[in-house]
C-alpha positions, 0 to 999 in steps of 0.5 A, a space after each residue: 610625519 612621511 618624508 618628502 620625495 624629490 621626484 626627477 624629471 625626465 631629463 635629470 642626469 644625476 652624476 658622480 665620481 668616487 675614487 676606490 673607496 666610494 669617497 666622492 670626488 666629483 659631483 654634478 649639480 643635480 647631484 649637489 641639488 638632490 643631496 641637498 648638501 654643498 660640494 665642500 659637504 660631499 667632496 672626499 666623503 663616502 658615497 653611502 652618505 646618501 643611501 637610504 635606510 629604506 634599502 635592502 642591504 643585499 643589493 649594495 652587497 651585489 653591486 659591489 660584487 658585481 662591480 668587483 667582476 669588472 662589470 657595469 651594475 644597473 638598479 633602481 636606488 632609493 636615495 636620502 637627501 640631507 634634510 631627510 627627504 627621498 628620491 627613487 633614480 635608476 642608477 648605473 655604475 662602472 669601474 673606472 681603470 687606468 690605461 695599465 687596467 688598475 681600477 681608480 674609481 667609480 662612474 655613476 649615472 642616474 636617471 629618472 626611473 619609470 614610476 612603475 618600476 619604482 612601484 615594483 622594487 619598493 614593494 621588492 625591498 620593503 620585503 627584502 628590509 623585513 627578512 634582514 631584519 629577521 635573522 641575527 646572522 648577517 650573512 643569513 639575512 642577506 642571502 635570504 634577502 637575495 633570494 627574494 630578489 632572484 626569486 623576482 629577476 628569474 622570470 625576466 632572464 637575470 638580474 640585469 635583464 630583469 632591471 633594464 626591461 623597467 627602464 623605458 
């Protein structure tokens, strides 16, 4: 039986904050509704508790590399609810710093993803996952997977340009 899809509406905003280690310290009502968890189940948990198994690991490697450089990350992300349903988002993750420029956590806002982007990235992610599963070496498989992503985005001038071109 196929998992059911939860669809965001144009005006939905899923918001969360994490500490520097990625543990949830805040989540809005939309986050709670889409995730299917109660707030008390989410607070203190790693944000990846909603990670869908059909998301390529190399996307999250790219996200963490981008964030560690102090830059914001954009991406089309497939998440999974507690009940097993899935939902696609257009995610923006930004590092948060204190007044002394020390990293204190991450702020994430997820918006409605354009259906044509979901279709495009779902197909790409399926190919990336297959590549990731082929090799016994994690680094080798992640590099091969990321190569597929890079091939797609280079015609758009780069990763962020490609991602943002699909968000309208």
